[in-house]
Backbone as CSV, one residue per row, in Angstrom:
resi,resn,N_x,N_y,N_z,CA_x,CA_y,CA_z,C_x,C_y,C_z
1,MET,139.664,107.169,52.812,138.533,107.296,51.911,137.588,106.121,52.155
2,THR,136.338,106.395,52.392,135.350,105.349,52.624,134.617,105.025,51.337
3,PRO,134.388,103.740,51.109,133.664,103.367,49.890,132.223,103.844,49.953
4,GLN,131.706,104.210,48.802,130.321,104.655,48.730,129.458,103.565,48.119
5,ALA,128.255,103.486,48.618,127.298,102.535,48.047,126.925,103.010,46.657
6,PRO,126.749,102.091,45.714,126.373,102.508,44.362,125.010,103.190,44.353
7,SER,124.900,104.176,43.515,123.643,104.891,43.361,122.740,104.110,42.426
8,HIS,121.597,103.699,42.917,120.673,102.918,42.093,119.938,103.783,41.086
9,GLU,119.907,105.062,41.340,119.216,105.960,40.420,119.968,106.106,39.105
10,SER,121.287,106.278,39.177,122.063,106.527,37.961,122.535,105.246,37.276
11,GLU,122.465,104.117,37.962,122.983,102.874,37.406,121.906,101.796,37.287
12,THR,120.733,102.161,36.889,119.675,101.192,36.710,120.009,100.324,35.501
13,VAL,119.999,99.026,35.707,120.320,98.078,34.646,119.062,97.310,34.292
14,ARG,118.767,97.308,33.014,117.604,96.559,32.549,118.034,95.138,32.202
15,ALA,117.092,94.229,32.295,117.380,92.827,32.019,117.907,92.615,30.606
16,ASP,117.483,93.417,29.649,117.950,93.229,28.271,119.367,93.766,28.059
17,GLN,119.966,94.366,29.086,121.329,94.859,29.003,122.339,93.859,29.563
18,ILE,121.872,92.829,30.202,122.737,91.838,30.831,122.854,90.629,29.910
19,PRO,124.082,90.127,29.712,124.233,88.932,28.857,123.526,87.729,29.482
20,PRO,123.194,86.741,28.671,122.586,85.520,29.210,123.504,84.874,30.256
21,VAL,122.902,84.269,31.249,123.682,83.661,32.332,124.640,82.594,31.795
22,GLU,124.268,81.910,30.742,125.142,80.895,30.161,126.449,81.521,29.687
23,ASP,126.357,82.700,29.083,127.562,83.393,28.626,128.420,83.832,29.809
24,LEU,127.772,84.352,30.833,128.502,84.794,32.019,129.216,83.628,32.696
25,VAL,128.511,82.524,32.873,129.107,81.367,33.543,130.225,80.779,32.698
26,SER,130.047,80.711,31.392,131.109,80.203,30.519,132.371,81.047,30.655
27,ASP,132.195,82.356,30.728,133.337,83.252,30.896,134.013,83.028,32.248
28,VAL,133.224,82.892,33.296,133.775,82.658,34.627,134.528,81.330,34.669
29,VAL,133.968,80.296,34.086,134.625,78.983,34.063,135.967,79.076,33.337
30,ALA,135.983,79.728,32.190,137.229,79.871,31.430,138.270,80.652,32.225
31,ARG,137.855,81.723,32.888,138.792,82.526,33.680,139.335,81.732,34.867
32,LEU,138.479,80.958,35.516,138.931,80.142,36.642,139.882,79.041,36.184
33,ALA,139.610,78.441,35.034,140.513,77.415,34.495,141.876,78.033,34.178
34,LEU,141.874,79.202,33.576,143.125,79.900,33.292,143.868,80.216,34.589
35,ALA,143.134,80.692,35.584,143.749,80.989,36.879,144.360,79.735,37.489
36,ALA,143.677,78.613,37.385,144.206,77.354,37.923,145.529,77.002,37.257
37,HIS,145.618,77.187,35.944,146.874,76.911,35.240,147.991,77.835,35.724
38,VAL,147.653,79.084,35.992,148.658,80.029,36.508,149.092,79.609,37.909
39,TYR,148.150,79.207,38.749,148.500,78.740,40.094,149.401,77.508,40.037
40,LEU,149.254,76.703,39.006,150.055,75.490,38.878,151.448,75.754,38.312
41,ALA,151.643,76.899,37.683,152.939,77.238,37.097,153.957,77.496,38.202
42,GLU,155.174,77.083,37.955,156.241,77.280,38.939,157.307,78.204,38.367
43,GLU,156.925,79.385,37.976,157.876,80.328,37.404,158.806,80.884,38.488
44,GLU,158.283,81.734,39.350,159.101,82.391,40.364,158.857,81.850,41.769
45,LYS,157.773,81.125,41.949,157.472,80.576,43.266,156.816,79.211,43.074
46,PRO,156.759,78.404,44.134,156.154,77.075,44.013,154.675,77.145,43.619
47,ALA,154.209,76.081,43.010,152.808,76.014,42.612,151.907,76.163,43.840
48,ASP,150.788,76.830,43.647,149.803,77.028,44.713,148.668,76.030,44.473
49,LEU,148.884,74.805,44.948,147.920,73.732,44.690,146.558,73.996,45.327
50,ALA,146.543,74.603,46.491,145.258,74.870,47.161,144.416,75.857,46.349
51,SER,145.045,76.901,45.823,144.307,77.878,45.024,143.867,77.268,43.696
52,ALA,144.739,76.470,43.094,144.380,75.805,41.840,143.183,74.885,42.050
53,GLU,143.206,74.125,43.134,142.105,73.203,43.428,140.804,73.963,43.668
54,ALA,140.873,75.078,44.392,139.677,75.883,44.650,139.109,76.434,43.342
55,ALA,139.980,76.928,42.468,139.527,77.467,41.181,138.863,76.377,40.347
56,ILE,139.451,75.194,40.330,138.888,74.068,39.567,137.532,73.655,40.146
57,ASP,137.444,73.579,41.462,136.184,73.186,42.104,135.063,74.180,41.819
58,VAL,135.361,75.473,41.917,134.338,76.489,41.672,133.931,76.488,40.202
59,ALA,134.909,76.373,39.301,134.615,76.319,37.867,133.730,75.112,37.549
60,SER,134.051,73.975,38.122,133.274,72.755,37.882,131.846,72.890,38.397
61,ALA,131.692,73.465,39.579,130.355,73.639,40.141,129.523,74.597,39.291
62,ALA,130.135,75.682,38.837,129.418,76.641,37.992,129.004,75.986,36.679
63,PHE,129.905,75.222,36.097,129.601,74.536,34.841,128.466,73.536,35.022
64,GLU,128.502,72.769,36.083,127.447,71.787,36.339,126.080,72.460,36.440
65,ARG,126.068,73.654,36.970,124.804,74.375,37.173,124.131,74.779,35.864
66,VAL,124.925,75.062,34.813,124.345,75.571,33.560,124.614,74.694,32.342
67,LYS,125.308,73.593,32.483,125.736,72.839,31.303,124.581,72.382,30.415
68,GLU,123.453,72.067,30.985,122.313,71.617,30.179,121.722,72.748,29.342
69,ARG,122.035,73.973,29.679,121.510,75.121,28.942,122.461,75.595,27.850
70,LEU,123.641,74.984,27.770,124.643,75.390,26.786,124.437,74.662,25.458
71,ARG,124.915,75.286,24.397,124.915,74.613,23.098,125.876,73.433,23.178
72,PRO,125.607,72.351,22.454,126.462,71.164,22.546,127.949,71.453,22.319
73,GLN,128.272,72.297,21.344,129.680,72.574,21.072,130.322,73.371,22.219
74,ASP,129.568,74.249,22.858,130.089,74.981,24.015,130.277,74.049,25.204
75,ARG,129.304,73.167,25.403,129.392,72.189,26.495,130.627,71.314,26.322
76,LEU,130.874,70.858,25.098,132.033,70.020,24.823,133.333,70.788,25.060
77,ALA,133.403,72.019,24.587,134.622,72.815,24.749,134.944,73.042,26.228
78,ILE,133.931,73.355,27.016,134.169,73.600,28.443,134.509,72.295,29.153
79,THR,133.864,71.211,28.776,134.195,69.909,29.357,135.660,69.578,29.098
80,GLN,136.117,69.797,27.879,137.514,69.525,27.536,138.463,70.437,28.310
81,LEU,138.107,71.712,28.435,138.932,72.652,29.187,139.064,72.224,30.645
82,LEU,137.948,71.861,31.248,137.993,71.446,32.652,138.752,70.134,32.822
83,THR,138.602,69.216,31.891,139.331,67.946,31.962,140.836,68.192,31.862
84,GLU,141.237,69.028,30.924,142.658,69.369,30.774,143.196,70.031,32.037
85,THR,142.410,70.908,32.620,142.833,71.609,33.833,142.951,70.637,35.005
86,ARG,141.995,69.739,35.135,142.065,68.732,36.209,143.283,67.831,36.032
87,MET,143.563,67.439,34.796,144.719,66.567,34.531,146.025,67.296,34.855
88,ALA,146.109,68.567,34.535,147.305,69.352,34.875,147.485,69.397,36.388
89,PHE,146.377,69.548,37.104,146.427,69.578,38.561,146.923,68.224,39.099
90,ILE,146.376,67.152,38.576,146.766,65.812,39.042,148.241,65.549,38.758
91,ARG,148.707,65.930,37.578,150.130,65.744,37.240,151.014,66.542,38.204
92,LYS,150.607,67.765,38.490,151.405,68.626,39.355,151.421,68.092,40.787
93,ARG,150.289,67.573,41.209,150.189,67.040,42.560,150.948,65.726,42.693
94,GLY,151.188,65.072,41.571,151.982,63.858,41.598,151.196,62.590,41.853
95,LEU,149.910,62.597,41.521,149.105,61.366,41.702,149.000,60.598,40.416
């Protein structure tokens, strides 16, 4: 089965139907931080430090791009989440 290109006629999206970029980036950052914690877990297999580091780096870069546009309480919450995630990574790596 070959993938089909999306039909632009039936799936036209208006700008007022898309959430603000700040909301999208906040969601992506939270998901990447969660993924990093899962990569660091050693349940059935060893921690995947490379994947955890990549998730943290991408989350941090995305946050840096929009942090000035976030409400102060959202900025603080994401800063704390990323700090906690980085500290978990450092502890796991043994530095």
